[in-house]
C-alpha positions as CSV (number, residue, x, y, z in Angstrom):
1,M,13.5,19.0,-18.9
2,R,17.0,17.2,-19.3
3,P,18.9,20.4,-19.3
4,A,17.3,21.3,-15.6
5,V,18.0,17.7,-14.3
6,A,21.3,17.9,-15.2
7,R,22.0,21.8,-14.2
8,H,20.0,20.6,-10.4
9,E,21.6,17.1,-10.2
10,A,18.0,16.2,-9.7
11,S,17.5,12.6,-8.0
12,W,15.3,10.2,-9.7
13,F,12.3,11.4,-7.8
14,E,12.7,15.1,-8.1
15,T,13.2,14.4,-11.5
16,L,9.9,11.9,-11.8
17,T,7.6,14.6,-9.9
18,A,9.0,17.0,-12.6
19,A,7.8,14.9,-15.5
20,S,4.3,14.1,-13.5
21,L,3.6,17.7,-13.3
22,A,4.6,18.5,-16.7
23,A,2.5,15.6,-18.5
24,A,-0.5,17.1,-15.8
25,R,0.1,20.2,-17.0
26,D,0.2,19.0,-20.7
27,R,-3.1,17.6,-20.6
28,G,-4.9,20.4,-19.0
29,V,-5.7,18.3,-15.5
30,E,-7.4,20.4,-12.8
31,V,-6.5,18.8,-9.9
32,F,-3.4,16.8,-9.3
33,C,-3.1,14.6,-6.3
34,C,0.8,14.4,-5.6
35,E,2.5,11.4,-3.0
36,A,5.5,12.6,-1.0
37,G,8.0,10.3,-2.0
38,L,10.0,9.9,1.8
39,G,8.9,11.7,4.5
40,G,7.9,15.3,3.5
41,R,9.6,18.2,5.1
42,L,12.4,17.8,2.7
43,D,10.6,15.7,0.0
44,A,10.4,17.2,-3.4
45,S,6.6,17.2,-3.3
46,N,6.9,19.9,-0.3
47,A,7.5,22.4,-3.3
48,L,4.3,22.3,-4.9
49,P,1.7,24.8,-3.6
50,A,-1.3,22.9,-2.2
51,A,-5.0,23.3,-2.1
52,A,-5.1,20.3,0.6
53,V,-2.4,18.2,2.5
54,L,-3.8,14.6,3.7
55,L,-1.9,12.6,6.2
56,T,-3.2,8.6,6.4
57,G,-0.9,6.8,8.7
58,V,2.4,6.8,10.0
59,S,4.8,3.8,11.2
60,L,8.2,2.8,11.2
61,D,10.1,3.3,7.9
62,H,13.2,4.4,6.3
63,Q,14.3,5.1,9.9
64,A,17.9,5.8,8.8
65,I,16.9,9.3,7.0
66,L,13.4,9.9,8.9
67,G,14.4,8.8,12.2
68,E,13.8,5.8,14.7
69,T,10.8,6.5,16.1
70,V,7.0,7.1,15.0
71,E,6.9,10.9,16.5
72,A,10.3,11.3,14.5
73,I,8.9,10.5,11.0
74,A,5.9,11.8,12.0
75,A,7.2,14.9,12.4
76,E,8.8,14.8,9.0
77,K,5.6,14.3,7.3
78,L,3.8,17.0,9.1
79,G,6.8,19.2,7.4
80,L,4.5,19.3,4.7
81,L,1.5,21.9,6.6
82,K,1.4,24.8,5.2
83,P,-0.1,28.0,6.5
84,G,-3.6,28.6,5.8
85,V,-4.4,25.4,3.8
86,P,-6.2,22.7,5.3
87,F,-5.3,19.4,6.6
88,F,-6.8,16.1,6.6
89,C,-5.7,13.5,9.2
90,S,-6.1,9.6,9.8
91,V,-3.2,9.0,12.1
92,A,-3.3,7.2,15.5
93,E,-4.6,8.4,18.3
94,E,-1.4,8.4,20.2
95,L,0.2,11.0,17.3
96,K,-3.0,13.1,17.2
97,A,-1.9,15.6,20.1
98,Q,1.0,15.8,18.0
99,A,-0.7,16.0,14.5
100,F,-2.8,18.9,15.9
101,A,-0.2,20.9,17.6
102,A,1.8,21.0,14.3
103,A,-1.1,22.4,12.7
104,V,-1.5,24.9,15.4
105,A,2.1,26.2,14.9
106,T,1.7,26.4,11.5
107,G,-1.7,28.0,11.4
108,C,-3.7,25.3,9.0
109,P,-7.1,24.2,9.5
110,A,-6.9,20.5,11.0
111,H,-9.8,17.6,10.4
112,F,-9.5,14.3,11.7
113,L,-11.1,11.3,10.5
114,D,-12.1,9.8,13.1
115,E,-13.7,12.9,15.2
116,L,-15.6,14.5,12.0
117,T,-16.8,10.5,9.7
118,R,-18.4,7.0,11.0
119,S,-18.1,3.8,9.3
120,E,-20.5,1.1,8.7
121,V,-19.2,-1.8,7.5
122,A,-21.2,-5.1,5.7
123,A,-20.4,-7.8,3.8
124,D,-20.3,-6.5,0.3
125,S,-20.3,-2.7,0.5
126,W,-19.5,0.2,3.7
127,D,-21.5,3.6,4.2
128,L,-19.4,6.5,5.6
129,T,-20.9,9.6,7.5
130,T,-19.7,13.2,7.5
131,R,-21.5,16.1,8.6
132,R,-22.9,16.7,5.5
133,T,-23.5,13.8,4.1
134,V,-23.9,10.1,4.0
135,Y,-21.8,7.7,1.6
136,R,-23.6,4.6,1.0
137,G,-22.9,1.7,-1.2
138,L,-18.8,2.1,-1.1
139,P,-17.0,-0.8,-2.8
140,P,-15.5,-3.3,0.1
141,Y,-11.8,-3.6,0.6
142,A,-10.3,-6.3,1.7
143,A,-8.1,-4.3,4.3
144,P,-9.6,-1.4,7.0
145,A,-6.2,0.6,5.9
146,M,-7.7,1.0,2.4
147,R,-11.1,2.1,3.7
148,R,-9.6,4.8,5.6
149,N,-8.2,6.1,3.2
150,A,-10.9,6.1,0.9
151,A,-12.8,8.1,3.7
152,L,-10.1,10.5,4.5
153,A,-10.3,11.1,0.6
154,L,-13.7,11.7,0.2
155,L,-14.0,14.0,3.5
156,A,-11.3,16.4,1.7
157,L,-13.0,16.2,-1.1
158,E,-15.9,17.3,0.7
159,E,-14.5,20.3,2.6
160,L,-12.8,21.3,-0.3
161,A,-16.3,21.4,-2.7
162,A,-17.6,23.3,0.2
163,A,-15.3,25.8,-0.4
164,G,-15.4,26.4,-3.5
165,V,-12.0,25.0,-4.6
166,V,-13.0,21.6,-6.4
167,R,-16.2,21.0,-8.1
168,P,-18.5,18.2,-5.8
169,A,-17.7,14.7,-7.0
170,P,-21.0,12.9,-8.8
171,D,-20.5,9.3,-8.0
172,P,-18.2,8.7,-5.2
173,A,-19.0,4.9,-4.7
174,G,-18.7,4.7,-8.6
175,A,-15.1,6.1,-8.9
176,L,-14.0,4.3,-5.5
177,S,-15.4,1.2,-7.9
178,R,-13.7,2.1,-11.0
179,A,-10.1,3.1,-8.9
180,F,-7.2,0.8,-10.0
181,L,-5.2,0.0,-7.3
182,P,-2.7,-2.3,-8.4
183,G,-0.8,-4.1,-5.8
184,R,-2.8,-3.2,-2.9
185,F,-4.2,-6.8,-2.0
186,Q,-5.2,-7.0,-5.4
187,L,-6.6,-10.3,-6.8
188,V,-5.0,-11.4,-9.7
189,L,-5.7,-15.2,-10.3
190,R,-8.6,-16.9,-9.1
191,G,-9.2,-20.4,-8.2
192,P,-6.9,-21.2,-6.3
193,D,-6.7,-17.4,-5.5
194,W,-3.5,-15.5,-5.5
195,I,-3.4,-12.0,-4.0
196,L,-0.7,-9.7,-4.3
197,D,0.2,-6.8,-1.7
198,T,3.3,-4.4,-1.6
199,A,3.4,-4.2,2.2
200,H,6.8,-3.9,2.9
201,N,7.0,-2.0,6.5
202,A,6.2,-3.9,9.5
203,E,2.9,-2.1,10.5
204,A,1.6,-2.8,6.8
205,I,2.7,-6.7,6.5
206,A,0.9,-7.4,9.5
207,V,-2.2,-5.2,8.2
208,S,-2.0,-7.6,5.3
209,L,-1.2,-11.0,7.0
210,G,-4.3,-9.9,9.3
211,A,-6.8,-9.1,6.2
212,F,-5.7,-12.5,4.5
213,L,-6.3,-14.8,7.5
214,E,-10.2,-12.7,7.9
215,R,-10.6,-13.3,4.1
216,P,-13.0,-16.2,3.6
217,C,-11.3,-19.1,2.2
218,A,-12.5,-22.7,1.9
219,G,-8.6,-24.5,1.6
220,R,-5.7,-23.7,3.2
221,R,-4.0,-20.2,3.1
222,L,-0.3,-19.9,1.8
223,V,1.9,-17.2,1.8
224,L,5.0,-16.2,-0.5
225,F,7.3,-13.6,1.6
226,G,10.3,-12.0,0.7
227,G,11.6,-8.4,1.5
228,M,14.6,-6.1,1.4
229,L,17.3,-6.6,3.8
230,D,17.2,-2.6,5.0
231,K,13.2,-3.4,5.9
232,D,12.7,-5.2,9.0
233,P,9.0,-7.5,8.4
234,G,8.3,-6.7,12.5
235,D,7.9,-9.8,14.9
236,E,4.0,-9.7,14.6
237,A,4.2,-10.7,10.8
238,G,6.0,-14.1,12.9
239,R,3.2,-14.5,15.0
240,L,0.7,-14.0,12.2
241,L,2.9,-16.1,9.1
242,G,2.8,-19.0,12.2
243,R,-1.0,-19.2,11.1
244,M,-0.8,-20.3,8.1
245,D,-1.1,-23.5,6.7
246,R,2.0,-23.4,4.4
247,L,4.8,-20.7,3.7
248,V,7.3,-20.0,0.9
249,L,10.2,-17.7,1.8
250,A,12.2,-16.5,-1.4
251,P,14.7,-13.9,-2.3
252,V,14.0,-11.1,-4.5
253,S,16.7,-10.6,-7.7
254,L,18.0,-7.6,-6.5
255,P,21.5,-7.2,-4.6
256,R,19.1,-5.5,-1.7
257,S,17.0,-8.4,-0.9
258,R,17.2,-10.9,1.9
259,N,19.1,-13.7,0.0
260,P,18.3,-17.5,1.2
261,E,20.4,-17.7,4.5
262,Q,18.9,-14.3,5.7
263,L,15.3,-15.7,5.2
264,K,16.4,-18.7,7.2
265,S,17.6,-16.9,10.0
266,L,14.5,-14.4,9.6
267,M,12.4,-18.1,10.1
268,D,14.7,-18.9,13.1
269,R,13.9,-15.5,14.9
270,W,10.5,-16.1,14.2
271,G,10.7,-19.5,15.6
272,L,9.0,-20.8,12.1
273,S,11.8,-23.1,11.0
274,A,10.0,-26.4,12.2
275,H,6.7,-24.7,11.4
276,H,4.5,-27.5,8.8
277,G,5.6,-26.3,4.9
278,A,7.8,-23.6,6.1
279,V,10.5,-23.5,3.3
280,V,13.0,-21.2,1.6
281,A,12.9,-21.3,-2.1
282,G,16.2,-20.3,-3.9
283,S,14.3,-18.1,-6.3
284,V,10.7,-16.5,-6.8
285,A,10.2,-18.7,-9.6
286,A,10.8,-21.4,-7.6
287,A,8.4,-20.2,-4.8
288,V,5.7,-19.9,-7.7
289,D,6.6,-23.6,-8.9
290,L,6.1,-24.6,-5.1
291,L,2.7,-22.7,-4.7
292,A,1.2,-23.9,-8.5
293,T,0.5,-27.1,-6.7
294,A,-2.5,-25.0,-4.5
295,A,-5.9,-26.5,-4.8
296,R,-8.6,-24.6,-6.2
297,E,-10.2,-24.4,-2.9
298,D,-7.0,-22.8,-1.2
299,S,-5.7,-19.3,-1.0
300,V,-2.1,-17.6,-1.9
301,L,-1.2,-14.4,-0.4
302,V,2.5,-12.9,-1.9
303,C,3.6,-9.7,0.2
304,G,6.9,-8.3,2.1
305,S,8.2,-6.1,-1.1
306,C,7.3,-3.7,-3.9
307,F,9.9,-5.5,-5.7
308,L,8.5,-9.4,-4.6
309,V,5.2,-8.5,-5.9
310,A,6.7,-7.4,-9.5
311,E,8.9,-10.0,-9.7
312,A,5.9,-12.6,-8.8
313,L,3.6,-10.8,-11.4
314,H,5.9,-11.5,-14.2
315,E,6.2,-15.1,-12.7
316,L,2.7,-15.5,-13.2
317,G,2.5,-14.3,-16.7
318,F,1.4,-10.7,-16.4
319,R,3.3,-8.3,-18.6
320,S,1.7,-5.0,-17.4
321,L,0.0,-3.6,-14.4
322,G,-3.0,-3.1,-16.8
323,E,-3.6,-6.9,-17.6
324,T,-4.0,-7.1,-13.9
325,R,-7.3,-4.9,-13.5
326,S,-9.6,-8.4,-14.0
327,P,-8.4,-11.4,-12.7
328,R,-7.3,-14.1,-14.4
329,D,-7.9,-17.9,-14.2
330,A,-5.2,-19.8,-12.2
331,A,-5.5,-22.9,-13.9
332,A,-4.9,-21.3,-17.4
333,A,-1.9,-19.0,-16.5
334,L,-0.1,-21.8,-14.3
335,A,-1.0,-23.9,-17.1
336,A,0.6,-21.3,-19.7
337,R,3.6,-20.7,-17.1
338,K,4.3,-24.6,-17.3
339,E,4.6,-24.3,-21.1
340,G,6.6,-21.4,-21.4
341,R,4.0,-18.9,-23.1
342,P,3.0,-15.7,-21.1
């Protein structure tokens, strides 16, 4: 691949997409799911032939490239639509007309999640009803957005199976329970619980913080927050952070990160400078030190940046994502960290 990469001056994402396709081909993969890297219309993934196109949500992110409004960003994402290729969509109500118009203009069948399915959520599972079947006992997800994404995937697979494009899924609930979603409101330590979420735009951060507030907690709710300078976390994040028992902000070890002074300005903007327990740490390591004193019944959320989650995982002793598949004992992990052991 190196000669082709050099000849076309391929970007990092274009190279990664091509490498992923080559790996899938070499392993005889029958169905390849490819996520667009940025937008859709001009994304490298748009060069691929598609059996289906799925669009989950649209929020303000990468505005300098995709546009300043959700409608402009949606238009870029809808550039993935192809004539005759089924389109599955779970966008918010205010974007449905735009999505439907794009599907009509492109000439592709459109399937909207809210019109074709119904979800019933219980304490430890949820059920999904479609026009063809009922999926019972689906695994619980802390964030509603994750349930919607899973529902959209099931709807798409069901319709593609009915059309003979893919084989029917034999055990959807089992498959979803085995799915590994690192950094997606992921519990990595227990007692106290440490939850890591890569939410990094205003909408996703608000959803993450809201889910954390709704999650049962016998003790205090503590948050480690940080982010990149080019990402606006929004004002709703400040309102939700003000409901936490303790807030620690920290810079990530990257030039793009908000530094301590900029994090302090963010606290001032949100009116959290006088909030009990709110502090700006000098580093992620220092922030973890501060939060390592949490009691067993407390809960800690780390969110605001993919890079923050990665650095926090390293500070907590994880050396690969595979190590996070099962939560570790928090006391043992933090004791090992204090002693300098991974």
